[in-house]
N, C-alpha and C positions, 0 to 999 in steps of 0.2 A: 557510535557517532551517527547522528541522523543525517540523511542527505535530502536536499531540497529537490522537489520535482522539476524536471526540465522546463525551461521557459518556452512557452508557445506564443506564436505571433497572434495578437488579438484579431478577431474576425472584423474585417472592414465592413462598412455599411453596404458597399457594392456586393461583397460576398454574402452578406446576410440576406440582401434582397434576392440574390440569385438562388440561394438555398431555399428561400421561401417560395420562389417560383417553381423550383424543382418539386417541392412538396405539394404545391397546388396542382402541378401537372400530374403527379402520381395519383392524386385523389380524383382528378377529372377522368383519367383513363379508366379508373375503376367503376365510375358511375354513369358515364355517358353511353348512349346506345352504340353498338358496333355491328358492322356488316361485313360481308365478304370483300376482301381487297383484291386489287388487280395485280399489284406487284408483290405485296406481302399478304399474309394470311387475313389480316383484318384492317378495316378502316373504321374511324371513330367519328360519330356525329357531334360536332361542336358548334353551337349557335346556328344550327340549321344547315351546316355544310359538312362534307365528309373529308377527313384528313388522315394521313399517316401521323402517328403520334408525335413525331419530330416537328411537324408543322404546327401542331397545337402548342408545343412548348415554345417554339420560335415566336408564335403570335403573342404569347405572354411577355416574352423578352422585348419584342418590338415596341410594345406599349410603354415599357419602362425606359428603354435605353436609346431608341432612335430619336435624333434631333434633326428636324427638317430645316431647310432654308427656303426663303420665299421664292427663289429662282429655280428650285428643284423641278425636274420633269420626270414623271413616272410612266413607264410602259406597263399597262395592265392587260391581262388576257387570261382566258381559260386555256388550259393546256391544249396544244396541237391546233391552234387557230391561225398560225402564221407568225408566231412570236419571233422566231429566229430571223425571218426576213425583215420584219419591222424593226428589230433591234439593229440590224445592219443599216437599214435606211436612215434611222434616227441618228446613229453614230456618224455615218458618213456625211450627213447633212450638217450637223452641228460642227463637225471638225473638218469641213471642206477646205478651210484655209490653212489647216495644220499639216495635211498630208498631200502628196502628189498622187495622182491616180495610178502612176506607174510603180510606185513603191508604197502602197497604202497599208495601213495597219491591218485591214481585213484580208490582205493577201498573205499575211503571215500568222494571223491569229484567228481562231474561230469567232463568230459573232457572239457566242456565249460569254466571251471574255471582254466584250466591248464596254460593258458597264455592269455594276454589281446587281446580283439577284438577292433581293431582300429576305426571301422566305427561308433561308438556311440559318441554323442556329450559330451564333457567334458570341462566345463568352470567354475571356473579357470582350465587351462589345467592340466591333470594328470601328476604327476612327476614319470617318469619311471626310474630315475637314480639309484634307490636302487636295481633294478633287477640285478642278477648276469649275467655275460657274458657267453655264447651268449644269449642275450635277444631274446625272441621269441614273435611274434605278428601274429594275424590272420586278414585277410581282404577279403572282397568280391568285393572291387573296381576293375574295369578293370585296366590293366597295364597303359594305356594311361592317366589315371586321377590321378596317384600317383605323389607326389612331387619328384623332382629329387634326393633329399637326400635319399629317400627310394629306388628308383630304382637302386641305386649304390650298394645295399646290396644283400645278397643271398635270393633267393626265391625257395620255393617248391610249385608247382602248380599241382592240381589234376583235371582231367576232367572225364567225364562219358558219356555214351550213352544218347543223349538228350531225348529219349523217356522215359527212366527211370527217368531222371531228372524232366521231366514234371509231371509224376505221383507222384513222391515223393513230389515235390513242391506243387502240387494241394492239396494233403492230408494235408501237413503242414500248408499252407496258409488258408485252409478251417477251420482248428482248431483255427487259430489266427484271422479270419475275424471278423470285427466289427459286433456286434449284431444288429446294426442299419441298416445293409444292408441285402438284400435277400441272400439266400444260393447261393453258387458259383458252378455252374455246370461244369462237365468235358468238355462239349462241348465249354463253354465260355472260360475256361482255355486254351484249345487246340487252339482255334482261336487266342487268345491274344499271346500265346507262339509263334505260327507260324509267327505272325506279329512282333515278337521281344519285345512285351510289357509285361514285367514281371520284378519284382524287380532285378536290376542290369543287366537286359537284354539289347539288344538281346544276347541270349546264345552264338551264333556262333561268334559274334564279340568279346565277352568277352574271349572266348577260344583262338581265333586267336591273340589277343593282347599279350598273354603270349607265345603262340607257336612260333610266329615270333621272339620274344625277346629271346627265348630259343635257336633258331637256330643261332642267332647272338652272344649270350653269354652263351654257354652251361656250363661254369664254374660258372655262376651266377644264372642260373635257371634250376632246375631239374623238368622236365615235366613228370608227372605220369598219367597213365590211370587206373581208378578204376578196370576195368575188369581184366587187367593184374596183378594188385596187389592182387586181390581176388584169382587168380589162383596160384600165386607163392609169397605168402606174405613174406616168409623168404628171397627170392632173393631181393624183393623190399626193405625190411628193411635193408639189408646189403648195398645196394646202397644208401639208404637214410642216413644211419649213416656215410658212407664215404663222401658223399656230404656235410654233416653238419660239417665235420671236426672231427668226433668222431667215427672212424672206429672200428669195433669189433676186438679184438686181437685174436690171435690163441688160447690162453687159454680160452677166452670167448666162442669162437666157439666150443671148445672141451667140455665145460661145458653146452652147449645147451642154452646159454643166449638168442640167437636170437629166438629160438622156445618158450622160456618162455615169452618173451616180446610179441610175436605174440599172444600167448594164453591169456595173461593178457588183451590185447587190443582188443580181438576178440568181435564180436557183441554178441555172445552167452554169454560171460562172463560179459561184461559191461551192457548189457540190463537186466540181471538178478540181478544186484546189487541193494540193497534197495535204495541207494542214487539216482539211475537213474530211480526209479519207482515213486518217490514222490518229492515234492518240486518244486521250480521254479528258473529260471535263470533270473536276471534282466539285461536288456541291456539299460544302461543309465536311463533316467527318463521317458521314453516313453513305451518301450517294456518289456513284461514279458512273458516268455515261460516256460511251464511245462517241466521238465527234460525228462519225458517219451516220449515227442514228437520228441526227437532227435534219438529215437530208434524205428523205425517202422518195417522194414524188412531187409534192407541191402542186398537185393538180386539182382542178375543179371537177367534181362528179366522179371521183374514184370509187365512191360508195356503190355505184352501179355494178361494179365487178364483184361485189360481195353480198349485198342485201337483196332479199326476195321482195316481191311486190308487197307482200303483207308486212314485212319489216319496215319498208319505206313508209307505207301508209300509217303504221302505228307511230313512228317518230314524227311524221308530219302532223298527225292529229294532236299529239302532245304539244308540239310547237304552236299550233294554232290556238289551242286552249290556253296555254301558258301566256302567250303574247297578246291574247284577245284584249282589246281596248287600250293597249299600250302605244299603238301607232308604229310599232317596230315590225318590219317585214323582212324576212331573210329569203334569199333565193333558194329554191329546192329543186 
């Protein structure tokens, strides 16, 4: 007596699309240039920028599955430029009528959990429709790689002196580096950074992708500099609130709400909270980062403790050459 083969569930269109993306991703990893990685053995050059392979796959998924809303606001940044601080400021400002400062969300949860990070793989795709408007998302992708539906929304971008970015990123990546690899020296990190080979790099092209867009659409992109924010945080926060469509009222200014939010989100306050001293943040199925690693120093000019005169000069020369004619000037 013959037996029929077991019934199998037909492949859905979503599953078929996902499998197609996986196949495309495998092919890309085989053919694109690769260089030495900071955290893993290799980074891969995809459309002019360097990525861990998971971020390339997620980029493909993002273009297929993410659906933006007109009121969405995106925090964009290169790694280690002040993202954690800005995420806290944005969240506290948008939600200032939802929480009391004495029992605030940020007192019990790290800023990384304040709103979603788009760059991690999610399949089946995460449903963000339940989030209240304006929805906020964070990304490290350069502007030129984002889907058109996203680039039509509002963006807040933060940049920083590349010398401090290098040092902060080196410390962070050294802590996250695979135990199967040898220690990662500052000299090696410096050479790779100058060549543009670091996660989401080159740094300069990343910054310029948002800077140029901010000049074309200043109503859509608020371009911030970490050093200026550190010097006048209250001014920066008032501009940020107005840009996000939630300006502070005269009554709030009178009551010192701006100063209170700045204090709540300060490095001194956040870094000393128990929640930011312990525990981990999971980024998808691959990355896991200790909360404490998001709070190292938060200082301007820490590079002076690490870089030689020659190293400083080389990065400054690259910066001058890359930004020449753009109108962008960073403090050094």
